[in-house]
C-alpha positions as CSV (number, residue, x, y, z in Angstrom):
1,M,-17.3,44.7,-26.8
2,R,-13.9,46.2,-26.9
3,F,-11.7,45.4,-23.9
4,L,-8.3,47.2,-23.2
5,F,-6.0,45.6,-21.0
6,Y,-3.6,48.1,-19.7
7,A,-0.1,46.4,-18.3
8,S,2.6,48.8,-17.0
9,N,6.1,48.2,-16.5
10,G,7.9,46.8,-13.3
11,L,10.6,44.4,-11.7
12,G,8.6,41.5,-12.8
13,I,5.6,40.2,-15.0
14,G,3.0,39.1,-12.5
15,H,0.5,42.2,-13.6
16,L,1.2,40.9,-17.3
17,S,0.7,37.0,-16.4
18,R,-2.6,38.2,-14.8
19,L,-3.9,40.3,-17.4
20,L,-3.2,38.1,-20.2
21,S,-4.8,35.3,-18.5
22,V,-8.2,37.1,-17.9
23,A,-7.9,38.3,-21.7
24,Q,-7.8,34.7,-22.8
25,S,-10.6,33.9,-20.7
26,V,-12.6,36.7,-21.8
27,S,-11.5,35.8,-25.5
28,T,-13.1,32.3,-24.5
29,Q,-16.3,33.2,-23.0
30,A,-17.2,36.2,-25.7
31,P,-15.4,35.3,-28.7
32,A,-16.6,37.9,-30.7
33,S,-14.9,40.6,-28.2
34,E,-12.2,42.8,-29.5
35,I,-9.2,42.6,-27.0
36,L,-6.3,45.3,-27.3
37,F,-3.3,45.3,-25.1
38,L,-1.6,48.7,-24.4
39,T,1.8,48.0,-22.5
40,Q,5.0,49.4,-21.1
41,S,6.5,46.0,-20.5
42,E,9.7,45.3,-21.6
43,A,9.5,41.4,-21.5
44,G,10.8,39.6,-24.2
45,P,9.6,38.0,-26.6
46,F,6.8,39.7,-26.0
47,P,4.6,40.8,-27.9
48,E,5.9,38.9,-31.1
49,T,4.4,35.6,-29.7
50,F,1.4,37.4,-27.9
51,P,-1.9,35.9,-28.6
52,F,-3.5,39.7,-29.0
53,Y,-2.9,42.6,-30.7
54,A,-0.6,44.8,-28.3
55,I,0.7,48.3,-28.6
56,R,4.0,48.5,-26.6
57,V,5.2,51.7,-25.6
58,P,9.0,51.0,-24.2
59,G,9.0,51.9,-20.6
60,R,11.4,54.1,-18.1
61,N,14.3,51.6,-18.4
62,R,14.6,52.0,-21.9
63,A,14.4,55.2,-21.9
64,R,17.0,55.9,-19.8
65,T,19.2,53.7,-21.4
66,G,18.2,55.3,-24.8
67,G,19.4,58.7,-23.5
68,L,16.0,60.5,-22.5
69,T,15.5,62.5,-19.4
70,A,12.6,61.4,-17.1
71,K,11.0,64.5,-18.2
72,S,11.2,63.7,-21.9
73,Y,10.3,60.2,-21.5
74,L,7.0,61.2,-19.6
75,Q,5.9,64.1,-21.9
76,T,6.5,61.7,-24.8
77,V,4.9,58.4,-23.4
78,R,1.8,60.2,-21.5
79,P,0.1,61.3,-24.8
80,L,0.8,58.4,-26.7
81,I,-0.9,56.0,-24.0
82,L,-3.9,58.3,-23.8
83,Q,-4.3,58.6,-27.8
84,A,-4.0,54.7,-27.8
85,I,-6.9,54.4,-25.3
86,A,-8.9,57.3,-27.0
87,A,-8.5,55.8,-30.7
88,F,-9.6,52.1,-29.6
89,D,-12.6,53.6,-27.6
90,P,-13.2,50.6,-25.2
91,H,-16.2,49.3,-23.2
92,L,-13.9,48.3,-20.6
93,M,-10.3,49.1,-19.5
94,V,-8.7,46.8,-16.9
95,T,-5.6,47.5,-14.8
96,D,-3.4,45.8,-12.4
97,T,-1.2,46.6,-9.2
98,F,-1.3,50.5,-10.2
99,P,-5.1,51.9,-10.7
100,E,-3.7,55.1,-12.3
101,G,-0.3,53.6,-13.6
102,P,2.8,53.9,-11.8
103,E,3.4,57.6,-13.3
104,K,-0.2,58.2,-13.3
105,E,0.1,58.5,-16.8
106,L,-3.7,56.8,-16.5
107,A,-4.9,59.6,-14.4
108,P,-7.1,61.4,-17.6
109,A,-8.4,58.4,-18.7
110,M,-10.1,57.7,-15.0
111,E,-12.2,60.9,-16.0
112,W,-13.5,59.2,-19.3
113,P,-17.1,57.6,-19.4
114,I,-15.7,54.1,-19.9
115,H,-16.3,50.8,-17.4
116,K,-13.0,50.3,-15.4
117,A,-12.0,47.4,-13.6
118,F,-8.8,46.8,-11.3
119,I,-7.1,43.6,-10.0
120,F,-6.1,44.3,-6.5
121,R,-3.6,41.8,-5.8
122,E,-2.2,41.6,-2.0
123,Q,-0.3,44.7,-1.1
124,H,1.3,46.1,1.9
125,V,-1.1,47.1,4.7
126,R,0.4,50.4,4.9
127,R,-0.3,50.8,1.2
128,T,-4.0,49.5,1.4
129,E,-5.1,52.3,3.9
130,D,-3.3,55.1,1.9
131,P,-6.4,57.6,1.1
132,Y,-5.0,58.2,-2.2
133,L,-5.8,54.5,-3.0
134,H,-9.2,55.1,-1.5
135,Q,-10.0,58.1,-3.9
136,V,-8.7,56.6,-7.0
137,L,-10.7,53.4,-6.8
138,R,-13.5,55.0,-6.8
139,R,-13.4,55.3,-10.5
140,Y,-13.7,51.7,-10.8
141,N,-16.8,49.7,-11.5
142,R,-15.3,46.0,-10.2
143,I,-12.4,45.6,-8.1
144,L,-11.3,41.9,-8.2
145,V,-9.2,40.2,-5.7
146,P,-7.1,37.3,-7.1
147,H,-6.9,35.6,-4.1
148,D,-9.0,33.0,-2.0
149,E,-11.5,35.0,0.1
150,G,-10.3,35.7,3.6
151,T,-6.9,34.9,2.5
152,V,-5.2,38.6,2.6
153,P,-5.9,41.8,4.0
154,I,-7.9,44.2,2.3
155,P,-8.5,48.1,2.9
156,A,-11.1,48.5,5.4
157,F,-13.0,50.8,3.1
158,L,-13.4,48.1,0.7
159,K,-14.8,45.4,3.1
160,N,-18.4,45.9,2.5
161,D,-18.3,47.0,-1.1
162,P,-20.6,45.4,-3.3
163,R,-17.7,46.3,-6.4
164,L,-15.3,44.0,-4.5
165,R,-15.2,40.4,-5.9
166,W,-12.7,37.3,-4.8
167,T,-11.6,35.3,-8.0
168,G,-9.1,33.0,-6.3
169,P,-5.7,33.1,-7.9
170,I,-5.1,33.9,-11.2
171,L,-2.4,32.0,-12.9
172,P,-1.3,31.3,-16.7
173,L,-3.6,29.1,-18.4
174,Q,-0.9,26.8,-20.1
175,P,-1.5,23.2,-18.9
176,L,1.0,21.6,-16.7
177,L,3.0,18.9,-18.4
178,S,3.8,15.6,-16.8
179,R,6.9,15.1,-15.0
180,E,7.9,12.3,-17.8
181,E,7.1,14.7,-20.7
182,A,8.5,18.1,-19.2
183,R,11.9,16.0,-18.0
184,E,11.9,14.7,-21.8
185,R,11.3,18.0,-23.3
186,L,14.1,19.6,-21.2
187,G,16.4,16.7,-21.2
188,I,16.5,16.0,-17.6
189,P,17.3,12.3,-17.1
190,P,14.6,10.6,-15.4
191,D,16.4,9.8,-12.1
192,Q,18.3,13.0,-11.9
193,K,17.9,15.2,-8.9
194,T,17.0,18.5,-10.4
195,L,16.3,21.7,-8.7
196,L,14.4,25.1,-10.3
197,L,15.6,28.6,-9.4
198,S,13.2,31.5,-10.0
199,F,13.6,34.9,-8.8
200,G,11.0,36.8,-10.6
201,G,10.6,38.4,-14.2
202,G,14.2,39.0,-14.6
203,G,14.2,42.7,-14.2
204,D,15.6,43.2,-10.3
205,P,19.2,43.3,-9.8
206,E,18.8,41.6,-6.3
207,G,17.2,38.6,-7.7
208,K,20.3,38.1,-10.1
209,Q,22.7,38.2,-7.4
210,R,20.6,35.8,-5.6
211,A,20.5,33.4,-8.7
212,K,24.3,33.9,-8.8
213,D,24.6,32.8,-4.9
214,V,22.4,29.9,-5.2
215,A,24.0,28.7,-8.3
216,L,27.4,28.7,-6.7
217,F,26.2,26.9,-3.8
218,L,24.3,24.1,-5.9
219,R,27.4,23.9,-8.3
220,R,29.7,22.7,-5.0
221,K,27.0,20.4,-4.2
222,K,26.8,19.2,-7.8
223,I,23.1,19.6,-7.6
224,P,21.7,19.9,-11.4
225,F,19.8,23.0,-11.6
226,F,17.9,25.0,-14.3
227,Y,17.6,29.0,-13.8
228,A,14.5,30.3,-15.0
229,S,15.6,34.1,-15.5
230,G,12.2,35.3,-16.8
231,P,11.2,37.5,-20.0
232,L,12.9,40.6,-18.6
233,N,16.2,39.3,-19.0
234,H,16.9,38.8,-22.7
235,T,20.7,37.6,-22.4
236,L,22.5,34.7,-20.8
237,P,22.5,35.9,-17.1
238,E,25.8,36.2,-15.7
239,S,27.5,33.5,-13.8
240,I,25.1,31.1,-15.2
241,H,26.4,28.4,-17.8
242,A,24.3,28.3,-21.1
243,S,23.1,24.7,-20.0
244,E,21.7,25.7,-17.0
245,W,19.7,28.6,-18.3
246,L,16.1,28.1,-19.0
247,P,14.8,31.0,-20.7
248,L,11.1,30.0,-21.1
249,W,8.0,32.2,-20.1
250,P,6.0,31.0,-19.0
251,V,8.0,28.1,-17.0
252,R,4.9,27.0,-15.5
253,P,4.1,23.8,-17.8
254,F,7.4,22.5,-17.2
255,L,7.4,22.8,-13.1
256,R,7.0,19.2,-12.6
257,A,10.2,18.0,-14.1
258,F,11.9,19.6,-10.9
259,D,12.2,17.8,-7.5
260,G,12.5,21.3,-6.0
261,A,12.3,25.0,-6.3
262,V,14.6,28.3,-4.8
263,A,12.6,31.0,-5.7
264,S,11.4,34.3,-4.7
265,G,8.1,35.0,-2.9
266,G,6.3,36.8,-5.6
267,Y,2.6,36.3,-6.1
268,N,2.9,34.2,-9.6
269,T,5.9,32.5,-8.6
270,V,4.6,31.2,-5.1
271,H,0.8,30.2,-6.5
272,E,2.6,28.3,-9.5
273,L,4.9,26.2,-7.3
274,L,1.9,25.4,-4.8
275,E,-0.5,24.4,-8.0
276,A,2.4,22.0,-9.1
277,R,3.1,20.6,-5.7
278,I,6.9,21.5,-5.9
279,P,8.9,21.9,-2.4
280,A,9.7,25.4,-2.2
281,F,12.4,27.3,-0.7
282,L,11.8,30.8,-0.9
283,C,13.6,34.0,-0.5
284,G,11.8,37.1,0.2
285,F,12.8,40.5,-1.9
286,S,11.7,44.0,-0.5
287,R,9.0,45.5,-2.9
288,I,7.1,48.9,-2.5
289,L,3.7,46.9,-2.8
290,D,4.2,43.5,-2.8
291,P,4.9,42.2,0.9
292,Q,6.4,39.1,-0.2
293,G,8.1,38.4,3.3
294,E,4.6,38.6,4.9
295,R,3.5,35.9,2.0
296,I,6.4,33.7,2.6
297,E,5.9,33.6,6.5
298,R,2.0,33.0,6.0
299,L,2.9,29.8,4.1
300,A,5.9,28.7,6.1
301,G,3.5,28.9,9.1
302,E,1.0,26.7,7.3
303,G,4.0,24.1,6.7
304,L,3.4,24.9,2.9
305,V,7.3,26.3,1.8
306,M,10.3,26.4,3.5
307,A,11.9,30.0,4.1
308,L,15.1,32.0,4.5
309,K,14.7,34.3,7.5
310,G,15.3,38.0,6.6
311,H,17.6,39.1,3.9
312,D,21.1,38.0,5.4
313,N,23.1,36.3,2.8
314,G,25.1,34.7,5.7
315,R,21.9,32.8,6.7
316,L,21.4,31.6,2.8
317,E,23.8,28.4,2.5
318,P,23.0,27.0,6.0
319,S,19.3,27.2,5.3
320,L,19.7,25.8,2.0
321,D,21.5,22.5,3.4
322,I,18.8,22.1,5.4
323,F,16.1,22.2,2.9
324,L,18.2,19.8,0.7
325,D,18.3,17.2,3.8
326,K,14.7,17.7,4.0
327,L,14.0,17.4,0.4
328,P,13.1,13.8,0.1
329,E,10.5,13.9,2.8
330,L,9.2,17.4,1.6
331,I,8.9,15.7,-1.8
332,E,6.4,13.0,0.1
333,S,4.6,15.9,2.0
334,V,3.7,18.0,-1.1
335,R,2.6,14.9,-3.1
336,A,0.4,13.8,-0.5
337,R,-1.4,17.0,-0.5
338,H,-4.9,17.0,-2.1
339,P,-4.5,19.1,-5.7
340,V,-5.5,22.4,-6.3
341,V,-6.6,23.7,-9.4
342,Y,-6.9,27.7,-9.7
343,D,-9.4,29.1,-11.5
344,G,-9.3,32.9,-11.0
345,S,-8.7,33.8,-14.7
346,R,-12.2,32.2,-15.8
347,I,-14.0,33.4,-12.6
348,A,-12.7,36.8,-13.3
349,A,-13.5,37.1,-16.9
350,G,-17.3,36.1,-16.1
351,I,-17.2,39.2,-13.8
352,L,-16.0,41.2,-16.2
353,L,-18.8,40.1,-18.8
354,E,-21.5,40.6,-16.2
355,I,-20.7,44.7,-16.1
356,F,-22.5,44.8,-19.3
357,Q,-25.4,42.3,-18.4
358,T,-26.4,44.9,-15.3
359,T,-25.9,48.2,-17.3
């Protein structure tokens, strides 16, 4: 069987990470499968260190910096993407977040007689009731929701749809290192309180500014930290010292090295911190699709995280002071929680493979 995973470009890398995890699980459960990644993601060092064969068509940002107009970019990229799909001739195409691609570059392929599966991560409620979404999802054979059942709202038109399956969170598959091993590899002294800063995949100017603000605050407090800038940031971030930069992707294996995290409210970031049981102070960013504010508010209401209220930078430092004061008791609280292991990628892979057992 031939599987094509399509990962579009974006401000983050959540969709790419989820698709990669599912592809790895498909490869484990069906080793004879052929897997191709087709992507516009500008994350580095992908695809050089990628486990699958990948075709990368640089995205809109690279076209802009390379001098192409939006018209020239779209007229060039769309036929390349469709030709790659046609040439590979997949039995199943899997997409995430954008059912037709962010620029509707997949629209013609929606008409082709191939199986299609969509990973439907939590989105703003106003988006889920969009008639366009209802129409385009008709083309899909499976709709996978990478959350625990009933924990996030889904469109009314999907509530009794037999194509919809809940998988639980889908996260990177690399195992978590112990605190001792992670600290040794990162060079963190055993008893040194150290925080992690993480504000998305690295493509968002707002996230970079938030990292700068928090870094300045922690330096004044003389609290060591690492900034995981994400693979979309290819150079030493402005205002971050080389000794503070953690240019690793995925950062998940090293999470237990840290006593706490100051982070954004993105899907991957939040679930990875919860799984690793790291006390987190979360700052939501406005996104067209991703309801970071609602996610953070829900988790803060459950006592699982602390949150920055709103986007007012004037509230940031007082809120961080409270977080730091409470950190010792937060560490005890999260360590007392029952450990969770998210198995969504394996479940998702099984659902995809079931398509071929029932057709």
